[in-house]
N, C-alpha and C positions, 0 to 999 in steps of 0.2 A: 504494500500500500504506500502511495506517495503522499507525504505531508509537507507542508511548508514549515517555517521555523517556529510557528506557534502551534503546530500539530493539526492544522486544518487540512482536510483531505482535498487534494487538487484534481480529483478525477474528472470533474466537470470541465476543466480547462486543459486537460492533457490529451494529446493525440499520441498513442504509442506507436513507435516505429520499429520495424524489424532490422533496420540498418544498424551498422556498427561504425564507429569512428575511432581512430587510434589517437590516444592522448600523448602528451610529451614524454611520458615514461615508457611508451611503447605498448601499453595495455589496450586491448580492444574493449570498447565500451558501447553498450546499448544506450540509446538516448531517447528522450521524449522532447516534445516541443511545448513550450509555454509561451503564449503570445508571440509566436514565431521566433523564440529564442531557445537555444539548446540548453537542456538541463539533463545531466547524466543520472540515470536511474540506479546505477550501481556505484555511485560515488557519494557516500554519506556526507562528506564535507560539503558538496554542492547542495544537497538537499537541506542539511541542517542550517546552512548559512543563507538559504534562499530568502531574499526579501524583495519586496516590490521594486522593480527597476534594477535589480542586481542578481546576476546568476554567475556561478563559478564556471568559467569556460575551460576547455581542455588545457589551455596553455598554463593555467595555474592549478590544475587539479593534481593532487598528490596521490590519488588512489586510496587504497585501504592499507591498513597495517599488514595484513596477510600478504597482499600483493607486493609490498616492499620487501618483506621477508623472503618471499618466493623468488624475488629478483636477485637474491644473494646478499642483501644488506644486513648488517648487524646494527640494530637500533639501540638507542640509549633512552632509558626512562628517567623518572625523577627520583627524589630522595624522601626523607622523612617529612611529615607534616605536623604531627602532634607536638614534638619538641620545638619545632619552629614557631608554632602558635604560642607556646608557653613563653618563648623568648620575646614574642611580640606583646606579651602582657596577659595572656589568657590565664585565669585563675582556676585552681582546683574546684571542681563542681560546676564550672561554666559549660554551656553547650557549645561545642566547636562549630557546629553547623549554623548557629545563630550569628556567629561572627560574619557570615557571608552577607548579612544585611545590616548588622550594627557596626562592623569594622571592615567594610569592603576593601578599603585601600590596603589594609594590612594583609588580608588574604591574597589580594592581587599581587602584592610585592613578593609573597612566597612563591606563587606560581611563576612570576616573571624571573625570579632569581634562578630557578631551575632551567628555564628556557635560555636565559643568558649564559648559563654554565655549559650549554651545549646539548641539553636533552631534546630528543626528537618528539617527546610526548610528555604530558604532564597530567597528573591526577587532579582530583577536585576535593574540596573540603566537604565531603558528603558521606564519609565512612559510616557514620551513625545516622544516616538519613532516612531509615525506614520508620514507619509510624510506631513500631514497637520500641525502638530506641528513643525516639523523640518524645514519647509519652512520659518518660522519666523526668522530663523538663517541663511537662505540661504543654508540649508543642506538637502533639500528634495531628492537630488540624492544620499544620503549616508545612506538611510534607512537600507539596507542589512548589510553594513559594521558595522554600529554603534550598531544595535541590535544583530548581531552575536557576536560582541565584548562584549556587556553587558552580554549576557547569558554565554559566555565562562569564563568571570571573576567569575561569581557566581558559575559556575560549578567547577572551580578550588577550590574555597573556600569550597563548599559543599562536595566535594569528592564523593566516590561511595555510601556512606551509608545515605546521606541526600538528600533532594529534592531541586530542583531549580524551583520556581514558578515565572516565568518571568512576570514582570509588563507590563500591557497594560492599558493606561489611556484614558480618553475621548479625542475626536479630537477637541472639541471646536466648532464644526459645528452642526447645528440643521436642521434636515430634515423638521421639522414643519415650519421653516422660509424660506425654499427653498435654504439654504446655499449650499446644496450638494445633490446628488442623492443617492438612496440606493445602486446602483452599485458602485459608487465611494467610498462610506463609507465601503462597504463590501471588496472591493479590497485593500483599505489601511490597513485594519486589517489583511487581508490574507497575504499581503506582510510582515508585521511585524511579524505575527505568524510563518510563514515559516522560517524567518531568526532567530527567537528565538529558534525554534526547532533545526535548523542546528547548532546553537551555543552551544547546549547541555542542553536546558531546559527540565524538566519533565512535566511541566504544564504551562498554561498561566493564570496569575492572572489579570483578567479584573476588574479594580477597580475604585472607586469613580464615579460610574455611577449614573445618575439621570433620564435618559429617557429610556423607555423600547425599543423603536425602535432601538436606537444605540446599546444598550447592546445585544439585540437579534442578530443583524447583526455581532457583534464581536464574540459572542459565536458560531454562525454558521460558521464564517470564520475559527475559530480554529478547530472545529470538522470536517469540511468538507475538510480541506486541510492539517491537521497534525495529528499526533498520540498523541498530548498533551492532558492531562486532562484539562478540562475547568472549571476554578473557576471564579465566577462573584459576585462581591460585590457592593452594592449600598450605597450611603451616605444619611442618613435620618436626619431630623430635627424635634424636638418636636414642634407641633403647639400650639397656645394659648388654644385650646380645649383639649390638652393632647394627641393628636394622632401623630403618626410618619409618615411623608411624605418626599419624595425627593423634590427638588426645582421644579420638574415638576409635583408634586402632586401624585406620585406613592407610594402606601402603601407597607409594607413588604409582605403581602399576594399576592398582584398583581404582585410584583416582582417574587415571587416563581413560580407562575403559568406560567408566560411568559418565565422564564429561563429554567424551566423543559421542556416545550414544545420545546424550542430551542435546548435542548440537554446538558445543563450544568451538570457537574458532582458534583460540590460543589457550594453552594450559601452562601451569608452572608452579612455583613455590615462592612464598614470601615470609619474611619474619622468622624468628626462632633460630636462625643459623647465620653464620658469617659466610663469606665467599668460599672458604675451604670446604665446608660441609655441603654447600650448595652444589659444588662440582659433583659430589657423589650422588646427590639427589637427582641432578639433571641426567646423569648417566642412566639411572633407573628409569626415568621418564622416557628418555630417548630409546632405551631398550624395549619399552612397551609400545612405542610407535615411532617409526622412522621419519615421518613427515610432518607431524603437527608442530606448529611454531611453539617455542618454549620461552616464557618470560620468567625472569628471576629478579626479585626485589630482596637483596640480602642485607642483613644487619651489618653494622660496622664491627664485626666480631662478636664474640660471646661476652655478655655484660659481666663486669666485675663490680661488686658492691664496695664502694670506698666511702667510709664515714656515713653510711646509710643512704648513699646515692648510687644508683646504677650508672656506671660509666662504660661506654663502648670503646674498646681500645684501638681498633683498627684505624690507621691514618688513611688519608686519600691514596697515598702511595702503596700502602699495604693492599688495599682493595684493587687498585689498578694492576698490580703485579700479577694477580690471579685471573685477570680478564682473558688472556689467551687460553688458559686451561679450561675456563668455563665455556668458552666458545667451542673449543675442541670437544668438550663433553656433549655439546649439542644445543647450547643456549643461543637464542636468536635476538633476545631483547634483554638488556641488563640495566638494572637500576638499583636503588637502595631502599632500605626500610629504616628501622630504629637506629639512631645514632649517626645517620648519614646527613650530609650537608651539601650545599652547592659545590663546595670544594671537592667533595668525594665524587660528585657527578662529573665535574670538569675533568678530574683525573681518569675516570672511567671512559669518558669521551675521547680523551687524548690517547688512551690505550687502544680503543676501538679503531681510531684513525690510523694507528700504526700497524694494524693487522694486515697480513699479506693475503 
């Protein structure tokens, strides 16, 4: 279904064509006509940024994340958001997503800092943007407003040539425990995903997942109700026997099968581990599927508690040094999670540019 940037269906003004045209990246694109102007139906950037009097023509179309990966590129994502917000002044107990409307400039500065560091994509301040998370702050009725604002901020920072991979985190509810029904879980992800798309996102980054059932519902909600690419990453821990499992006992291989069956475009791992352990996790993911694009958001090492404060020890240089091994293991998109900064992302970008 084709929507404009406010989510309004354009079908009454669309004439679908069977023709294809080649864009500047060499990808064949089907196209539609809107008021005699070309609008590409499989370039989400063009659709999401469609506004009256403005369409994204092929000369400026960057395609999709999957297309860029399939062309052989190694892409760089952004770094930590939570600690950055705290440095901007966010206090314990405050709602991070509310900052998108009450401290917009501060949130925009975070997104811009990662783009300026060389990131090809940036997330959004929407990790806790489902109704079930926002209800803790009495904001469950502002899901659409806050998620649209979050995506819009990152869209402004990313511009036309970089991607917005809007963050969707776990709800904190467990189907296994009877906290919530499948329908309720699906609908909360659907509401968030549609709002993020309308705010200008290119993809949904469903992250820090541990349970297959919740992740699958989130992926389905994205794929069945939006044109966003669906990224889904789980958080793994190394067991005493040396295996990697989520807190719900899911292995990397089990994750891959479930997410591919659900329709995910990109899979991977985030948080919980530094670059060194992520190399091992990526090997397991790649062994499970030879072709699926893999995204990694690694911590700046394993945290050390110093005087009651968790400190992430890996320097930008430490993380950058492991980029070649991570790519060799099968990673296609590399960014950071807890403890990482724009300096870490710049070092990762520099390492990627040096790859042969």
